[in-house]
C-alpha positions in Angstrom: 172.2 138.2 117.5 175.4 137.5 119.4 174.8 136.1 122.8 177.3 134.3 124.8 175.3 132.2 127.0 172.4 130.0 126.1 169.4 132.1 124.8 166.2 132.5 126.9 163.2 133.4 124.8 160.0 134.4 126.7 156.9 133.8 124.8 154.0 136.1 125.8 150.9 134.5 127.2 148.2 135.5 124.8 146.2 137.1 127.6 145.6 140.5 125.8 142.3 140.8 123.9 140.7 143.6 122.0 138.4 144.1 125.1 141.1 144.3 127.8 143.9 145.9 125.8 143.5 149.5 127.1 143.2 148.4 130.7 145.8 145.7 130.7 148.6 146.8 128.3 150.6 148.8 130.7 150.7 146.1 133.3 151.5 143.6 130.7 154.4 145.7 129.5 155.6 146.2 133.2 155.8 142.4 133.4 157.8 142.0 130.1 160.2 144.7 131.3 160.6 143.0 134.6 161.6 139.8 132.6 164.0 141.8 130.5 165.6 143.1 133.7 165.9 139.5 134.9 167.9 138.7 131.7 165.6 137.2 129.1 167.2 137.6 125.7 164.1 137.5 123.4 160.6 138.4 124.0 158.3 136.8 121.4 155.0 138.8 121.2 152.4 136.2 120.6 149.1 138.0 121.2 146.9 136.4 118.6 143.8 138.3 119.6 145.0 141.7 119.0 144.3 143.9 115.9 147.3 145.1 113.9 146.8 148.4 115.3 146.9 147.3 118.9 149.8 144.9 118.2 151.8 147.7 116.7 151.1 149.9 119.8 152.1 147.1 122.1 155.3 146.4 120.3 156.2 150.2 119.9 155.5 150.8 123.6 157.5 147.7 124.7 160.3 148.7 122.3 160.5 152.2 123.8 160.5 150.8 127.3 163.4 148.5 126.5 165.5 151.1 125.1 169.1 150.6 126.5 168.2 147.0 127.6 169.8 144.0 125.8 166.5 142.1 125.4 165.1 142.0 121.7 161.6 141.7 120.5 160.3 139.1 118.0 156.6 139.6 116.6 154.7 136.5 116.0 153.5 136.1 112.4 153.3 139.9 111.6 156.4 140.6 109.7 154.8 143.9 108.6 154.4 144.9 112.3 158.0 143.8 113.1 159.3 145.9 110.2 157.2 149.0 111.0 158.4 149.0 114.7 162.0 148.1 113.9 161.9 144.9 116.1 164.7 142.4 116.0 162.6 140.0 113.8 159.6 137.9 113.2 158.6 134.4 114.6 156.7 132.1 112.1 154.6 129.1 112.4 153.8 126.5 109.8 150.8 128.6 108.9 152.7 131.8 108.5 154.5 133.5 105.4 157.3 131.5 104.0 160.7 132.4 105.5 161.9 134.1 102.3 158.8 136.1 102.0 159.1 137.3 105.6 162.8 138.2 105.1 162.0 140.5 102.3 159.6 142.4 104.7 161.8 142.5 107.8 165.2 142.9 105.9 168.3 140.9 105.8 169.5 142.3 109.3 166.6 141.1 111.1 166.1 137.5 112.5 163.6 135.1 111.4 162.5 132.4 113.7 160.3 129.3 113.0 158.4 126.8 115.0 159.1 123.2 114.1 157.9 119.8 115.5 159.5 117.3 113.2 163.0 116.7 111.6 161.7 117.4 108.2 160.3 120.8 109.4 163.6 121.6 110.9 165.3 120.9 107.5 162.8 122.9 105.7 163.4 125.8 108.1 167.1 125.5 107.9 167.0 125.4 104.0 164.8 128.4 103.9 167.3 130.3 106.0 165.8 130.6 109.4 168.1 132.1 111.9 166.4 130.5 115.0 164.3 127.2 115.0 162.0 126.4 117.9 161.6 122.6 118.3 159.3 120.7 120.5 157.5 119.9 122.5 160.5 118.3 124.3 158.7 117.6 127.5 155.0 117.1 128.3 153.0 120.3 128.3 149.1 120.8 128.2 147.6 120.7 124.7 150.7 120.2 122.7 150.6 116.4 122.1 153.2 113.8 122.8 156.6 115.1 123.9 159.3 114.2 121.5 162.1 114.0 124.1 165.7 114.9 124.3 167.0 112.5 121.6 164.8 114.0 119.1 166.1 117.3 120.2 169.7 116.2 119.7 168.7 115.0 116.2 167.1 118.5 115.4 170.3 120.3 116.4 172.2 118.1 114.2 169.7 118.6 111.4 169.6 122.4 111.8 173.3 122.5 110.7 174.2 125.8 112.5 171.0 127.5 112.8 170.2 128.1 116.5 167.7 125.5 117.8 165.8 126.5 121.0 164.0 123.8 123.1 160.2 124.5 123.4 157.6 122.6 125.4 157.3 121.8 129.1 160.6 123.6 129.9 161.0 124.4 133.7 163.8 124.8 136.3 164.2 121.1 136.6 164.7 120.0 133.2 166.1 122.9 131.1 169.7 121.8 131.6 168.9 118.5 129.9 167.8 120.5 126.8 171.0 122.4 126.8 173.0 119.3 127.2 171.3 117.9 124.2 172.8 120.8 122.2 170.0 123.3 122.2 171.3 126.9 121.8 168.9 127.8 124.5 165.2 127.5 125.5 161.8 129.1 124.8 158.9 129.0 127.1 155.6 130.6 128.0 154.9 129.4 131.6 158.3 129.0 132.9 159.7 132.3 131.7 156.5 134.3 132.5 156.6 133.1 136.2 159.1 135.2 137.9 160.3 132.6 140.4 160.8 130.0 137.8 162.3 132.4 135.4 165.0 133.6 137.9 165.6 130.0 138.9 166.4 129.3 135.3 168.3 132.4 134.4 170.5 132.1 137.5 171.8 128.9 136.2 172.4 129.8 132.4 
């Protein structure tokens, strides 16, 4: 995944459910396509309430819509869905498959991304061969505990030893530059990158 400027990874909101999928899917994809047009590099599909069938349909329809765009798709947790649809890769949490197991499913040319919250977790993700490591929360964000701060981010970048570290948690247009100055290869966000005004403010400065 060769990107010259810092990476912007939009994490989806989790708003889709089995009940609203049919009525909301198309507008959901419209908003993600709009984000791709604005310049986000990665879209991490994090729709935890969907069945495998509906998640596959969402990913396939979004992938078709993104044909010709530079934006790539990561699927949260479901390496099988990522492989079946031919997405760029899979994103794992501490409760997901191990990196090596996910790699056997998505293939060596796909990206494996991991969420981490401590330096030990960063090192484990690095040693397991993760391509992208999300680390945070860097700044205060609702429901995510105490922020770790920019010094911890800098330490995580050092611990990652070459794996791309994306700053996660409380990222907005006022503080993302601090994360990049701390050494992050980019940012990952739900609220900031799903809100078009904030997204454009950030992407316009990357």
